[in-house]
C-alpha positions, 0 to 999 in steps of 0.5 A, a space after each residue: 500500500 506504500 505505492 498507493 500512498 506515494 501515488 496519492 501524494 503525487 496525484 494531489 501535486 499533479 492536480 494542483 499543477 494541472 489547475 495552474 496549467 489551465 490559465 498558464 498554458 494550453 495544449 496548442 502552446 506545447 503540442 503539435 501533431 501530424 498524421 502520416 497515412 502510411 501504406 497498405 501491407 501485403 497481408 492486408 493491414 495498414 501501417 500509419 503513424 502519428 508524429 507528436 512534437 512537444 515543446 522543450 522539456 515536455 514529455 508524454 508517456 509509454 504504454 506502461 507509464 509507471 506510477 508517476 505517469 499518465 496512461 494514454 487512451 485510444 478510442 477507435 469506435 467511430 471508425 469504419 471498415 476497421 476490425 482492430 487497431 494496434 499501437 506499435 510503441 517505440 523504445 521509451 526512456 525511464 524518468 524519476 520524480 519524487 521517488 516514483 518512476 515514469 516511462 515515456 518520451 521527452 520532446 515527443 514521439 512517432 507513434 506507429 499504428 497497425 490497422 486491420 480492416 474488415 475488408 482489405 480491398 476497401 479503404 479504412 476510415 479512421 475516426 479516433 480520439 486519443 487522450 494523452 498526459 503531457 508534463 513538464 513542471 506541470 501536467 495537462 491533458 491533451 486531446 487529439 481527434 483523428 479523421 483520416 481516410 486510408 485507401 487500400 491502394 496506398 503503397 509503402 512510403 519512405 518516411 524514415 521517422 516512421 520506419 525507425 519508430 517501428 524498428 525501435 519497438 521492443 524485441 520479442 523473445 520467446 520464454 522458451 529461449 531463456 535459461 530461467 524464467 518463472 513467476 510466483 503469485 502471492 495474494 494481497 489485499 485487493 490484488 496480487 504480488 507478482 515476483 518474476 525471476 529471469 535470466 535475460 540475454 546481455 543487454 546492458 543496465 536494465 533501468 526498468 522491468 514492467 509486468 503487464 496482465 492482459 486484463 485492466 489493472 493498476 500495476 506498481 513499479 517493479 522493485 528490481 534486484 540482481 544476483 549474478 545473472 539472475 534478475 528478480 522483479 517484484 510488483 503489485 497488481 490491483 485489478 480494475 474490474 472483478 472477477 480477475 484471473 491472472 493468466 500466466 500465458 499472456 503475462 508480458 514482461 518488458 526489460 528496458 535499457 537506455 538503448 533497447 527493450 526486450 519483451 517476453 510473453 508468458 511466465 510459467 510457475 517456478 
């Protein structure tokens, strides 16, 4: 519960900062965004990108924002000929504020998307809403509305920023390729404590390791210890909805260094 107390104190600070931001600045002062329509792939999906630029010193947040971060929300429900949408998150940075960790991007980010159409032969009409948190000395909510037509005939472009962002996503490694990986679960009030133990390939100093269930949940920052080549990460998971079942086979672990990120899907019992 210490993590909740720290988070509550930080939220009060951020809310006070946000109130000051309402008269001090607005979204247009610090954020610009450009949509790249991208291309239709050979297997029928559509790759696009949203370039977000922030004023100096401002940051926004990764898929797992950390206790001090603000999660992004994506709503594609108004779109047409859209079966599913996936955000391809590039490698993030790790920040620290008042003893809490956040994970994200200074100065902005190119966010790639992979859209899957219901009918690959037809255009996809993207009508979307993206809610972001952006922070500097203060934090404020940012709202981006998308209304874009993605023709089925678009060929691959050579936007180096978009291509680089796709290449910078965490590299997936199969759990079976690791010499050691296991997760143990301990019930706690309102949730579970998860302890992961794994031996990863040499990737430099690990700044953060995130543990993500597929179900909606609040997840504390993982406490890391190293013993030789063994990395141990302990986190607390509190479900946002009940009933809650933590499926080991879909648990996603992501290790982040300054230059790269590796992710593993699935974590067996010890």
